C-alpha positions as CSV (number, residue, x, y, z in Angstrom):
1,X,41.1,7.5,-24.6
2,X,38.1,7.3,-22.5
3,X,36.7,4.0,-21.2
4,X,32.8,3.4,-21.6
5,X,30.9,3.1,-18.5
6,X,29.1,0.1,-17.7
7,X,25.4,0.3,-18.2
8,X,22.6,-2.4,-19.4
9,X,19.8,-1.0,-21.1
10,X,16.8,-3.2,-20.3
11,X,13.4,-3.7,-22.5
12,X,11.8,-1.9,-19.3
13,X,14.3,1.3,-19.9
14,X,13.4,1.2,-23.5
15,X,10.0,1.0,-23.2
16,X,10.2,3.9,-21.0
17,X,12.2,5.8,-23.2
18,X,9.8,5.5,-26.0
19,X,6.9,6.7,-23.9
20,X,8.7,9.7,-22.9
21,X,9.7,10.8,-26.3
22,X,6.2,10.2,-27.2
23,X,4.5,12.5,-24.6
24,X,7.3,15.0,-24.8
25,X,6.6,15.2,-28.6
26,X,2.9,15.7,-27.6
27,X,4.0,18.3,-25.0
28,X,5.9,20.4,-27.4
29,X,3.9,20.1,-30.3
30,X,0.5,19.9,-28.8
31,X,0.2,22.2,-25.9
32,X,1.4,25.6,-24.9
33,X,4.0,24.4,-22.4
34,X,6.8,25.8,-24.4
35,X,5.4,29.3,-24.2
36,X,3.9,29.1,-20.7
37,X,6.2,31.3,-18.9
38,X,4.3,31.2,-15.4
39,X,4.6,27.5,-15.6
40,X,8.1,27.2,-16.2
41,X,8.8,29.2,-13.3
42,X,6.7,27.3,-11.2
43,X,8.6,24.2,-12.2
44,X,11.9,25.6,-11.9
45,X,11.0,26.8,-8.0
46,X,9.8,23.3,-7.6
47,X,13.1,22.2,-9.1
48,X,15.1,24.0,-6.6
49,X,13.1,23.1,-3.6
50,X,13.0,19.5,-4.4
51,X,16.7,19.2,-5.2
52,X,18.0,21.0,-2.5
53,X,15.4,19.1,0.4
54,X,16.9,15.8,-1.0
55,X,20.1,17.3,0.6
56,X,18.4,18.3,4.0
57,X,17.2,21.6,3.1
58,X,14.1,22.7,5.2
59,X,12.6,25.3,3.7
60,X,9.1,24.9,2.2
61,X,8.4,25.4,-1.2
62,X,6.3,28.6,-0.5
63,X,9.7,29.9,1.3
64,X,11.8,29.1,-1.6
65,X,9.4,30.9,-3.6
66,X,9.6,33.8,-1.6
67,X,13.5,33.8,-1.6
68,X,13.4,33.5,-5.4
69,X,11.0,36.6,-5.2
70,X,13.3,38.6,-3.3
71,X,11.1,38.5,-0.1
72,X,12.4,38.1,3.7
73,X,12.1,34.9,4.8
74,X,12.6,33.6,8.6
75,X,14.8,30.9,7.9
76,X,18.9,29.7,8.3
77,X,20.8,31.7,6.3
78,X,22.9,28.7,4.9
79,X,19.4,27.4,3.5
80,X,18.6,30.6,2.0
81,X,21.7,31.0,0.5
82,X,21.4,27.4,-0.9
83,X,18.1,28.5,-2.9
84,X,19.7,31.8,-3.9
85,X,22.6,29.6,-5.4
86,X,20.7,27.1,-7.0
87,X,18.5,29.6,-8.7
88,X,21.8,31.3,-9.9
89,X,23.0,27.8,-11.1
90,X,19.7,26.7,-13.0
91,X,19.1,30.2,-14.6
92,X,22.2,30.0,-16.5
93,X,21.5,26.2,-17.4
94,X,21.6,26.7,-20.9
95,X,24.8,28.5,-21.3
96,X,26.8,25.8,-19.8
97,X,28.3,23.2,-22.2
98,X,27.4,19.7,-20.4
99,X,30.9,18.1,-21.8
100,X,32.9,21.1,-20.8
101,X,34.7,20.3,-17.4
102,X,35.4,24.1,-16.9
103,X,31.7,24.7,-17.1
104,X,31.1,21.7,-14.5
105,X,33.4,23.8,-12.2
106,X,31.9,27.0,-13.1
107,X,28.3,25.5,-12.2
108,X,29.7,24.2,-9.1
109,X,30.9,27.6,-8.0
110,X,27.6,28.8,-8.7
111,X,25.8,26.1,-6.7
112,X,28.3,26.4,-3.6
113,X,29.5,30.0,-3.4
114,X,30.0,31.1,0.0
115,X,28.6,27.5,1.5
116,X,31.8,25.3,0.6
117,X,35.3,26.2,0.9
118,X,36.4,24.5,-2.5
119,X,33.6,26.0,-4.4
120,X,34.1,25.3,-7.9
121,X,37.2,23.3,-7.5
122,X,37.5,19.3,-7.2
123,X,38.0,18.3,-3.8
124,X,41.4,17.7,-2.3
125,X,40.5,15.2,0.3
126,X,38.5,11.5,0.6
127,X,35.0,11.8,0.8
128,X,32.1,9.2,1.6
129,X,28.6,8.4,2.2
130,X,27.7,7.4,5.7
131,X,24.9,5.4,7.0
132,X,25.7,6.0,10.8
133,X,29.1,5.1,11.5
134,X,29.3,2.8,8.4
135,X,30.6,4.1,5.1
136,X,28.4,2.8,2.1
137,X,30.2,4.2,-0.6
138,X,33.7,6.0,-1.0
139,X,34.6,8.3,-3.5
140,X,37.5,8.4,-5.8
141,X,40.8,9.2,-4.4
142,X,40.9,13.0,-4.9
143,X,44.2,12.9,-7.1
144,X,42.1,10.5,-9.6
145,X,39.0,12.7,-9.8
146,X,39.8,15.4,-12.6
147,X,40.8,12.5,-15.2
148,X,38.0,10.4,-14.3
149,X,35.5,13.1,-14.7
150,X,37.1,14.3,-18.0
151,X,37.2,10.6,-19.2
152,X,33.5,10.7,-18.2
153,X,32.7,13.7,-20.2
154,X,35.0,12.5,-23.2
155,X,32.5,9.5,-23.5
156,X,29.3,11.2,-22.9
157,X,30.6,13.7,-26.0
158,X,31.3,10.9,-28.2
159,X,28.6,8.5,-27.3
160,X,25.6,7.8,-29.7
161,X,23.7,6.7,-26.8
162,X,20.2,8.5,-26.7
163,X,20.1,11.5,-24.4
164,X,17.7,10.1,-22.4
165,X,19.7,7.0,-21.4
166,X,23.0,9.0,-21.5
167,X,21.7,11.5,-19.1
168,X,21.0,8.9,-16.3
169,X,24.5,7.4,-16.8
170,X,26.2,10.9,-16.6
171,X,24.2,11.4,-13.3
172,X,25.0,7.9,-12.0
173,X,28.9,8.4,-12.7
174,X,28.9,11.6,-11.2
175,X,27.5,10.3,-7.8
176,X,29.9,7.6,-7.9
177,X,33.3,9.4,-8.4
178,X,31.8,12.2,-5.7
179,X,34.1,14.9,-7.6
180,X,33.4,17.5,-4.8
181,X,33.7,18.0,-1.3
182,X,30.1,18.9,-1.2
183,X,26.9,19.3,-3.4
184,X,27.6,16.1,-5.6
185,X,23.8,15.3,-5.6
186,X,22.6,18.7,-6.6
187,X,25.4,18.7,-9.4
188,X,24.3,15.5,-10.7
189,X,20.9,16.3,-11.0
190,X,21.5,19.5,-12.5
191,X,24.1,17.9,-15.0
192,X,21.2,15.2,-16.0
193,X,18.8,18.0,-16.6
194,X,21.2,20.6,-18.8
195,X,22.2,17.3,-21.1
196,X,18.5,16.4,-21.7
197,X,17.8,20.4,-22.1
198,X,20.6,20.7,-24.9
199,X,18.7,17.7,-26.6
200,X,15.2,19.0,-26.2
201,X,15.1,22.7,-24.6
202,X,11.4,21.6,-22.8
203,X,13.6,19.5,-20.5
204,X,14.9,23.0,-18.8
205,X,11.4,23.4,-17.3
206,X,10.3,19.7,-16.1
207,X,10.9,19.2,-12.5
208,X,12.1,16.0,-12.3
209,X,13.7,16.4,-8.9
210,X,10.1,16.6,-7.6
211,X,9.7,12.6,-8.3
212,X,13.1,12.1,-7.1
213,X,12.4,14.0,-3.9
214,X,9.2,12.2,-3.4
215,X,10.7,8.8,-3.8
216,X,14.1,9.7,-2.3
217,X,14.6,6.2,-0.8
218,X,14.1,4.6,-4.1
219,X,16.7,7.3,-5.4
220,X,19.3,6.1,-3.1
221,X,18.6,2.4,-3.4
222,X,18.7,2.8,-7.1
223,X,22.3,4.5,-6.8
224,X,23.5,1.8,-4.2
225,X,21.9,-1.3,-6.5
226,X,23.8,0.2,-9.4
227,X,26.9,0.3,-7.4
228,X,27.0,-3.3,-6.3
229,X,26.0,-4.2,-9.5
230,X,28.8,-2.3,-11.2
231,X,26.2,-1.4,-13.7
232,X,24.1,1.5,-14.1
233,X,21.1,-0.1,-15.6
234,X,18.9,-0.2,-12.3
235,X,19.7,3.8,-12.3
236,X,18.6,4.2,-15.8
237,X,15.4,2.4,-15.1
238,X,14.5,4.2,-12.0
239,X,15.4,7.7,-13.8
240,X,13.3,7.1,-16.4
241,X,10.6,6.1,-14.4
242,X,10.6,9.5,-12.5
243,X,10.7,11.4,-16.3
244,X,7.8,9.6,-17.3
245,X,5.8,10.2,-14.2
246,X,6.7,14.0,-14.4
247,X,6.5,14.5,-17.8
248,X,2.7,12.5,-17.7
249,X,1.8,15.0,-14.6
250,X,2.7,17.8,-16.9
251,X,0.7,16.8,-19.9
252,X,-2.2,16.3,-17.8
253,X,-2.1,19.5,-16.0
254,X,-1.3,21.5,-19.1
255,X,-4.3,19.5,-20.9
256,X,-6.4,20.7,-18.4
257,X,-5.5,24.3,-18.8
258,X,-6.3,24.0,-22.6
259,X,-9.4,23.5,-24.1
260,X,-7.7,21.6,-27.3
261,X,-9.7,23.4,-29.7
262,X,-8.1,24.3,-33.3
263,X,-9.1,27.9,-32.8
264,X,-7.1,27.9,-29.6
265,X,-3.8,30.1,-29.2
266,X,-0.7,27.8,-29.3
267,X,1.1,24.7,-30.8
268,X,-0.6,22.0,-33.2
269,X,-2.6,19.3,-31.3
270,X,-3.9,16.0,-32.9
271,X,-7.1,17.8,-33.9
272,X,-5.1,20.6,-35.2
273,X,-2.9,18.4,-37.7
274,X,-6.4,16.5,-38.6
275,X,-7.8,20.4,-39.6
276,X,-4.6,21.9,-40.9
277,X,-6.2,22.6,-43.8
278,X,-8.6,24.7,-42.1
279,X,-5.6,26.3,-40.4
280,X,-4.0,26.9,-43.7
281,X,-6.8,28.7,-45.5
282,X,-7.6,30.9,-42.2
283,X,-4.2,32.1,-41.4
284,X,-1.9,31.5,-44.5
285,X,-2.0,34.3,-47.3
286,X,-0.9,32.8,-50.7
287,X,-0.6,29.3,-52.2
288,X,3.2,29.2,-52.2
289,X,3.2,29.8,-48.3
290,X,0.2,27.5,-47.9
291,X,2.0,24.7,-49.5
292,X,5.1,25.1,-47.4
293,X,2.9,25.4,-44.2
294,X,1.5,22.2,-45.0
295,X,4.8,20.2,-45.9
296,X,5.8,21.4,-42.2
297,X,2.6,20.0,-40.7
298,X,3.1,16.4,-42.7
299,X,7.0,16.6,-42.1
300,X,8.1,18.7,-39.1
301,X,11.6,17.9,-39.8
302,X,11.9,18.9,-43.5
303,X,14.6,21.0,-44.4
304,X,14.3,24.3,-46.6
305,X,16.0,22.4,-49.6
306,X,13.8,19.6,-49.3
307,X,10.8,22.0,-49.5
308,X,12.2,23.8,-52.6
309,X,12.8,20.2,-54.3
310,X,9.1,19.3,-53.4
311,X,7.7,22.3,-54.9
312,X,10.1,23.2,-57.7
313,X,10.8,26.3,-56.3
314,X,14.1,28.3,-56.0
315,X,16.1,27.8,-52.6
316,X,15.7,31.6,-52.2
317,X,12.2,32.0,-53.1
318,X,11.5,29.2,-50.4
319,X,13.5,31.0,-47.9
320,X,12.0,34.4,-48.6
321,X,8.4,32.9,-47.9
322,X,9.4,31.0,-44.9
323,X,10.7,34.4,-43.6
324,X,7.3,36.2,-44.5
325,X,5.5,33.4,-42.2
326,X,8.2,33.6,-39.4
327,X,7.3,37.4,-39.3
328,X,3.8,36.4,-38.9
329,X,4.7,34.1,-36.1
330,X,3.0,31.3,-38.0
331,X,6.4,28.8,-38.0
332,X,9.3,28.8,-36.2
333,X,12.6,26.4,-36.3
334,X,13.6,24.4,-33.3
335,X,17.5,23.4,-33.4
336,X,20.0,23.6,-36.5
337,X,19.0,23.2,-40.2
338,X,20.1,19.8,-39.8
339,X,18.6,17.7,-37.0
340,X,15.8,20.6,-36.2
341,X,12.1,20.4,-36.7
342,X,9.3,23.0,-37.8
343,X,6.7,24.3,-35.3
344,X,3.7,25.7,-36.7
345,X,1.4,27.4,-34.5
346,X,-1.4,30.1,-34.4
347,X,-0.7,33.8,-34.4
348,X,-0.2,35.6,-31.2
């Protein structure tokens, strides 16, 4: 039976969580963020550069970009290999199950292949974090590591804690267990991003690591403070503050790129919702589909079954109309039938 890790959810953490959810919703539905491939690539490069820089990789952002683009870079071969490996791991991020130990090991293999003797394996010896000659943290004894990771993932899979909070706890506990001979920091950050991206894919392209790198002394202090308190609450607060900061930056940057007008291309903004009738009249071709789209705008989480009940239509008729809207690129579904939501967008 797995044991729940100790954590406290403070009022500050709850406030930051609410703000993050609000801004992410605006990014997802009110901007071009989800479809901005150039921005995704830029953010992925920044993520890799920052996560490796935290661990001492000296390559610049431009050099990391060049390595990922397949260009020659005059740098240490080990550091270049770290970049290539990290790119492989992040490129496959959505193929991993955040609760599967085998995927955790597979990702570590990608991240450290050719760099660490025990790549893709839990460490066989003791390991610690040192400040000079002083050990500030000693990881779990190696014989306990597999079971501790398994219990942690079992807890995470069963926990009803919000993913924003759960991902922070998972990240912190990975650092405390220190399951690998090397690469623990990189894996903790990757796995937090993975869990968040499985909740909302937008997080696969949010470069949280840039804020952690810029505030790495606070990052280390948050881990140490949580360790001393035997409670990850302080680390949760810090992680949410980092996410909030980077998401605000993303929203501001993409907002500056967009005119925000209803006639612009992309997902619906607040102004677009206010002018939903205008959108429907301009782009939707019959009364049934117009009624369906209006319901999707008013209630993005509404199910196809609920739409059929609201409109007094057969489920088959609703599905046929939705299929037509999808073919025209006017609507899409994010997530499963239960728990997902509709995205209404301008035609390409």
